[in-house]
C-alpha positions as CSV (number, residue, x, y, z in Angstrom):
1,M,-5.4,11.2,28.6
2,S,-8.1,11.8,31.3
3,Y,-7.4,10.8,34.9
4,I,-10.1,8.1,34.7
5,R,-8.2,6.4,31.9
6,I,-4.9,6.9,33.8
7,G,-6.5,5.3,36.8
8,N,-7.8,2.4,34.8
9,E,-4.4,1.7,33.4
10,Y,-2.8,1.7,36.9
11,L,-5.6,-0.5,38.1
12,R,-5.0,-3.0,35.2
13,Q,-1.3,-3.0,36.2
14,G,-2.1,-3.6,39.9
15,K,-0.7,-0.2,41.0
16,L,-3.5,0.4,43.4
17,D,-2.2,3.5,45.2
18,E,-1.5,5.3,41.9
19,A,-5.0,4.3,40.6
20,I,-6.6,5.7,43.7
21,E,-4.7,9.0,43.4
22,A,-5.8,9.3,39.7
23,Y,-9.5,8.6,40.5
24,Q,-9.4,11.1,43.4
25,T,-7.9,13.7,41.1
26,S,-10.7,13.1,38.6
27,I,-13.2,13.6,41.4
28,R,-11.6,16.8,42.5
29,L,-11.9,18.1,38.9
30,N,-15.5,16.8,38.5
31,P,-17.3,16.0,41.8
32,S,-20.5,15.1,39.9
33,F,-19.0,12.4,37.7
34,H,-20.4,9.3,39.4
35,W,-18.3,6.8,37.4
36,A,-15.1,8.1,39.0
37,Y,-16.5,7.1,42.4
38,Y,-17.4,3.6,41.1
39,K,-13.8,3.1,39.9
40,L,-12.4,4.5,43.2
41,G,-14.5,1.9,45.0
42,D,-13.1,-0.8,42.8
43,A,-9.5,0.3,43.6
44,F,-10.3,0.4,47.4
45,K,-12.0,-3.0,47.2
46,R,-8.9,-4.6,45.5
47,K,-6.7,-3.1,48.2
48,G,-8.8,-4.7,50.9
49,Q,-10.2,-1.4,52.2
50,T,-13.9,-2.5,52.1
51,Q,-15.3,0.4,54.2
52,K,-13.8,3.0,51.9
53,A,-14.9,1.0,48.9
54,E,-18.5,0.9,50.2
55,E,-18.5,4.7,50.9
56,A,-17.3,5.3,47.3
57,Y,-20.0,3.1,45.8
58,Q,-22.7,4.8,47.9
59,K,-21.5,8.2,46.8
60,A,-21.6,7.0,43.1
61,N,-25.1,5.7,43.5
62,L,-26.3,8.9,45.2
63,I,-24.9,11.1,42.5
64,K,-26.4,8.9,39.8
65,S,-29.8,9.0,41.5
66,Q,-29.6,12.8,41.8
67,L,-28.8,13.1,38.2
68,K,-31.8,11.0,37.3
69,N,-34.1,13.0,39.6
70,N,-32.9,16.3,38.4
71,Q,-32.2,15.6,34.7
72,F,-34.2,18.6,33.6
73,N,-32.7,21.1,36.1
74,T,-29.6,23.1,35.4
75,D,-26.9,22.6,38.0
76,I,-24.4,25.5,37.6
77,N,-21.7,23.7,39.7
78,S,-22.1,20.5,37.7
79,I,-21.8,22.5,34.4
80,E,-18.6,24.2,35.7
81,S,-17.1,20.8,36.8
82,Y,-18.0,19.2,33.5
83,E,-16.4,22.2,31.7
84,K,-13.2,21.6,33.8
85,Q,-13.1,18.0,32.7
86,I,-13.7,19.0,29.1
87,Q,-10.9,21.5,29.4
88,E,-8.6,18.9,30.8
89,I,-9.5,16.4,28.0
90,S,-9.0,19.2,25.4
91,Q,-5.6,20.0,26.8
92,Q,-4.5,16.4,26.8
93,N,-5.8,16.0,23.2
94,S,-3.7,19.0,22.2
95,I,-0.6,17.5,23.8
96,L,-1.4,14.1,22.0
97,K,-1.7,15.9,18.7
98,I,1.6,17.6,19.1
99,E,3.2,14.2,20.0
100,I,1.7,12.6,17.0
101,E,3.0,15.3,14.7
102,E,6.4,15.0,16.2
103,I,6.3,11.2,15.6
104,K,5.2,11.8,12.0
105,W,8.0,14.2,11.5
106,M,10.6,11.8,12.9
107,L,9.3,9.0,10.7
108,S,9.6,11.2,7.6
109,Q,13.2,12.1,8.6
110,I,14.1,8.4,9.0
111,V,12.6,7.6,5.6
112,N,14.4,10.4,3.9
113,I,17.8,9.6,5.5
114,S,17.4,5.8,4.8
115,L,16.4,6.1,1.2
116,S,18.9,8.9,0.5
117,Q,21.6,6.4,1.2
118,L,20.8,4.8,-2.1
119,S,22.6,7.8,-3.7
120,V,26.0,6.0,-3.1
121,S,25.1,3.8,-6.0
122,F,25.0,6.8,-8.4
123,D,27.1,9.8,-9.2
124,I,24.2,12.2,-8.8
125,S,26.4,15.1,-10.1
126,K,26.0,13.5,-13.5
127,K,22.7,13.7,-15.4
128,Q,23.1,10.3,-16.9
129,D,23.2,8.7,-13.4
130,R,20.2,10.6,-12.3
131,V,18.3,9.5,-15.3
132,L,19.5,5.9,-14.7
133,S,18.1,6.0,-11.1
134,N,14.7,7.0,-12.5
135,Q,14.8,4.2,-15.1
136,I,15.5,1.6,-12.4
137,L,12.7,3.0,-10.2
138,V,10.2,2.8,-13.2
139,E,11.3,-0.7,-13.9
140,F,10.6,-1.7,-10.3
141,F,7.1,0.0,-10.5
142,L,6.3,-1.9,-13.7
143,D,7.5,-5.2,-12.2
144,A,5.4,-4.6,-9.1
145,A,2.4,-3.8,-11.3
146,K,2.9,-7.2,-13.1
147,L,3.0,-8.9,-9.8
148,L,0.1,-7.2,-8.1
149,R,-2.1,-6.8,-11.2
150,P,-4.2,-3.7,-10.4
151,N,-7.6,-3.5,-11.9
152,Y,-7.2,0.3,-12.5
153,F,-4.3,2.6,-13.1
154,F,-4.6,6.3,-12.6
155,D,-1.9,8.4,-14.4
156,I,-2.3,11.8,-12.8
157,G,-0.3,14.6,-14.5
158,S,0.1,12.4,-17.5
159,R,1.6,14.7,-20.1
160,D,1.8,12.4,-23.1
161,G,0.4,9.2,-21.5
162,S,3.7,7.4,-21.5
163,A,3.3,6.0,-18.0
164,S,-0.2,4.6,-18.9
165,I,1.2,3.1,-22.1
166,A,4.0,1.4,-20.1
167,V,1.6,0.0,-17.5
168,K,-0.9,-1.2,-20.0
169,K,1.9,-3.1,-21.8
170,A,3.0,-4.6,-18.5
171,V,-0.5,-5.6,-17.4
172,H,-2.8,-6.2,-20.3
173,T,-6.0,-6.5,-18.2
174,V,-5.6,-3.1,-16.4
175,K,-7.9,-0.2,-17.3
176,C,-5.8,3.0,-17.6
177,Y,-7.0,6.6,-17.0
178,A,-4.6,9.3,-17.9
179,F,-5.3,12.9,-16.7
180,E,-3.7,16.0,-18.1
181,G,-4.6,19.6,-17.1
182,N,-2.2,21.4,-19.5
183,I,-4.3,22.2,-22.6
184,N,-1.2,22.4,-24.8
185,N,-0.1,18.9,-23.9
186,Y,-3.7,17.5,-24.2
187,E,-4.2,18.9,-27.7
188,T,-0.8,17.6,-28.8
189,F,-1.1,14.1,-27.4
190,K,-4.8,13.3,-27.4
191,D,-4.6,11.6,-30.8
192,K,-1.5,9.7,-30.1
193,E,-1.8,6.3,-31.8
194,E,-0.7,4.1,-28.8
195,L,-3.3,5.7,-26.5
196,E,-6.1,4.6,-28.9
197,Q,-4.5,1.2,-29.7
198,L,-4.3,0.3,-26.0
199,S,-7.7,1.8,-25.1
200,I,-6.2,4.3,-22.7
201,D,-8.8,6.9,-21.5
202,Y,-6.8,10.1,-21.9
203,R,-8.7,13.1,-20.4
204,Y,-8.3,16.9,-20.2
205,L,-9.0,17.1,-16.5
206,A,-7.1,18.1,-13.3
207,V,-7.2,15.9,-10.3
208,T,-7.3,17.7,-7.0
209,N,-9.2,18.0,-3.6
210,Y,-12.5,19.5,-4.9
211,N,-14.9,19.3,-7.8
212,G,-15.5,22.2,-10.2
213,T,-13.0,24.2,-12.2
214,T,-9.5,25.6,-11.4
215,D,-6.8,27.8,-12.8
216,F,-4.0,25.9,-14.5
217,H,-0.7,27.7,-14.8
218,I,1.5,26.9,-17.8
219,P,4.9,28.6,-17.5
220,T,5.9,30.2,-20.8
221,E,9.0,32.0,-19.6
222,I,11.3,31.7,-16.5
223,D,14.1,34.1,-15.7
224,G,13.9,35.5,-19.2
225,N,14.2,32.0,-20.9
226,K,11.3,31.0,-23.1
227,L,9.9,27.5,-22.5
228,P,8.7,24.9,-25.0
229,K,5.0,24.5,-25.6
230,N,4.7,20.9,-24.3
231,I,6.3,21.2,-20.9
232,G,5.7,19.0,-17.9
233,N,6.0,21.5,-15.1
234,A,2.6,23.2,-15.4
235,S,0.4,23.1,-12.3
236,V,-2.6,24.3,-10.4
237,M,0.0,25.9,-8.1
238,I,1.9,29.1,-8.8
239,R,5.7,29.0,-8.8
240,E,7.6,30.8,-6.0
241,T,9.9,32.6,-8.4
242,K,8.6,36.1,-9.5
243,D,10.4,36.0,-12.8
244,C,7.9,33.6,-14.4
245,Q,5.3,34.3,-17.1
246,Y,2.2,32.1,-17.5
247,Q,-0.4,31.0,-19.8
248,T,-3.3,30.5,-17.4
249,T,-6.3,28.5,-18.4
250,R,-9.5,27.2,-16.7
251,V,-9.8,23.5,-16.5
252,N,-12.4,21.1,-15.0
253,C,-11.2,19.4,-11.9
254,T,-12.3,16.5,-9.7
255,K,-11.5,14.5,-6.6
256,L,-10.3,11.1,-7.6
257,D,-12.9,9.5,-5.3
258,D,-15.7,11.3,-7.1
259,F,-14.3,10.5,-10.5
260,C,-14.5,6.8,-9.6
261,L,-18.1,7.2,-8.3
262,K,-19.2,9.0,-11.6
263,N,-17.5,6.3,-13.7
264,N,-18.9,3.3,-11.9
265,I,-15.6,2.3,-10.4
266,E,-16.6,0.6,-7.2
267,L,-14.1,1.2,-4.4
268,D,-14.7,-2.0,-2.5
269,E,-12.3,-4.5,-0.8
270,N,-11.9,-6.5,-4.1
271,Q,-10.6,-3.5,-5.9
272,N,-6.9,-2.9,-6.6
273,L,-5.7,0.4,-7.8
274,A,-2.3,1.8,-8.8
275,L,-1.4,5.5,-8.9
276,W,1.3,7.5,-10.7
277,I,1.2,11.1,-9.4
278,D,3.3,13.8,-11.1
279,V,1.5,17.1,-10.4
280,E,4.2,19.7,-9.7
281,G,3.7,20.6,-6.1
282,A,0.0,19.6,-5.9
283,A,0.5,16.0,-4.7
284,L,-1.1,16.6,-1.3
285,Q,-4.3,17.9,-2.9
286,V,-4.5,14.8,-5.0
287,L,-4.2,12.6,-1.9
288,E,-6.8,14.6,0.0
289,G,-9.3,14.0,-2.8
290,A,-8.5,10.2,-2.9
291,K,-9.2,8.9,0.6
292,K,-11.4,6.1,-0.5
293,C,-9.1,5.3,-3.4
294,L,-6.1,5.1,-1.1
295,A,-7.7,2.4,0.9
296,Q,-7.9,0.2,-2.2
297,T,-4.5,1.1,-3.7
298,S,-1.6,-1.3,-3.8
299,L,1.1,0.8,-5.4
300,I,2.0,4.5,-5.7
301,L,4.7,6.3,-7.6
302,I,4.7,10.0,-6.5
303,E,6.8,13.0,-7.3
304,V,7.8,15.1,-4.3
305,E,9.9,18.2,-3.6
306,E,12.3,19.2,-0.8
307,Y,12.3,22.8,-2.0
308,Q,9.4,25.2,-2.2
309,Y,9.2,25.6,-6.0
310,W,5.4,26.4,-5.7
311,N,3.6,28.7,-3.3
312,N,2.2,26.8,-0.2
313,S,3.1,23.4,-1.7
314,A,3.4,20.4,0.6
315,L,7.0,19.2,0.7
316,A,8.3,15.6,0.8
317,D,8.0,15.2,4.6
318,R,4.3,16.0,4.5
319,I,3.6,13.6,1.6
320,I,5.6,10.8,3.3
321,N,3.6,11.4,6.5
322,E,0.3,11.3,4.7
323,L,1.0,8.1,3.0
324,I,2.6,6.3,6.0
325,F,-0.5,7.1,8.0
326,N,-2.6,5.6,5.2
327,N,-0.7,2.4,5.7
328,F,1.8,2.7,2.8
329,I,5.4,1.6,3.2
330,P,8.0,3.8,1.5
331,V,10.2,1.3,-0.5
332,T,12.6,3.4,-2.6
333,R,13.3,6.6,-4.5
334,D,15.2,8.0,-7.5
335,F,17.5,10.9,-7.8
336,E,16.1,12.4,-11.1
337,R,16.6,15.9,-9.7
338,L,18.4,17.1,-6.7
339,M,15.5,18.6,-4.9
340,Q,12.6,17.0,-6.8
341,Y,12.4,13.2,-7.0
342,N,10.0,10.2,-7.1
343,L,9.1,7.9,-4.3
344,L,7.6,4.5,-4.5
345,F,5.2,3.2,-1.9
346,V,3.6,-0.2,-1.4
347,H,0.5,-0.6,0.7
348,S,1.2,-2.7,3.9
349,K,-1.2,-5.5,2.9
350,Y,0.7,-6.0,-0.3
351,L,4.2,-5.8,1.1
352,N,4.7,-9.6,1.7
353,P,4.0,-10.6,-1.9
354,C,6.5,-7.9,-3.0
355,K,9.4,-8.9,-0.7
356,G,11.1,-11.1,-3.3
357,L,10.8,-8.3,-5.9
358,I,12.2,-5.8,-3.4
359,Y,15.2,-8.0,-2.6
360,K,15.9,-8.4,-6.3
361,Y,15.6,-4.6,-6.8
362,F,18.1,-3.8,-4.2
363,S,20.5,-6.4,-5.4
364,K,21.0,-4.2,-8.5
365,F,22.8,-1.5,-6.5
366,K,26.5,-1.7,-6.2
367,R,28.0,-2.0,-2.8
368,S,29.6,1.0,-1.3
369,P,33.2,0.5,-0.3
370,I,33.7,-0.3,3.4
């Protein structure tokens, strides 16, 4: 924060001595900034020191007049003083950015710790309980979709289109787009009867943060173990483990915002979108390419990781931060896997209509012993 703004805040609070000191500091750093003299005059005037106030006003008018008369001349001292003020503002901005990042990190930690407490309702050492946690989360998502009735549903990393099918059955009026970048999955499921019956638009397309083409890495073998053809852990990202063999293909990719533009989906205030993002380490890239979509999205289910399975992938904290600062409220999570799980977010403007549903959802969990 600049000393002018500090002085203004002190002046607003009636702390006149502190305001005067702040304005004088600003003047020392930049003697050619006439506005600092005007504000100094205001502070002196409010303190009853009319002579000093008049002198400050006269100095401000003199500097302003000189600037007008010499606007085409280069004043080296003035440049240097302005550079000092710019440097000061830059330093303050750097401090502010650090503080914001610290707040974002703290928020993500609070979210993680709070939502992790739901684990007391499950024996997460057992696969059946982890699967149950996911089933309950998906039920909540579908119930929220019924309540909020989105116009469009984007199923990103769709695999077999099952999420789109479930949403379409829950909300008959929604238009569903399912995106799959794994060519093996696409070829296997593109003719699935339910997709056609429910008019779900199932596309061989990767959603990321740019338009064009990208490599899509389909693991075929990990640690010497061969993998089935139709797996769900293919990605635009490369896995951290070195003992992984791939089938790498080129696939067209798009930003979600631009996909909407090309398909005449208007992202105005009357629009209501829902997103299901399961992209194996590439969630941040999807969000970066969906800035306009996020502003019109009511509901998001997104898979995150707390372990670096993929090179340079954004972990859970970063994803939580990104969505919180786009006005989404983290509501709950599952425990499908120990270091990889799904989070559900509701946009702040849709939170009130969802409160009854949220209370009903949390009532399903057993109470932990006191």
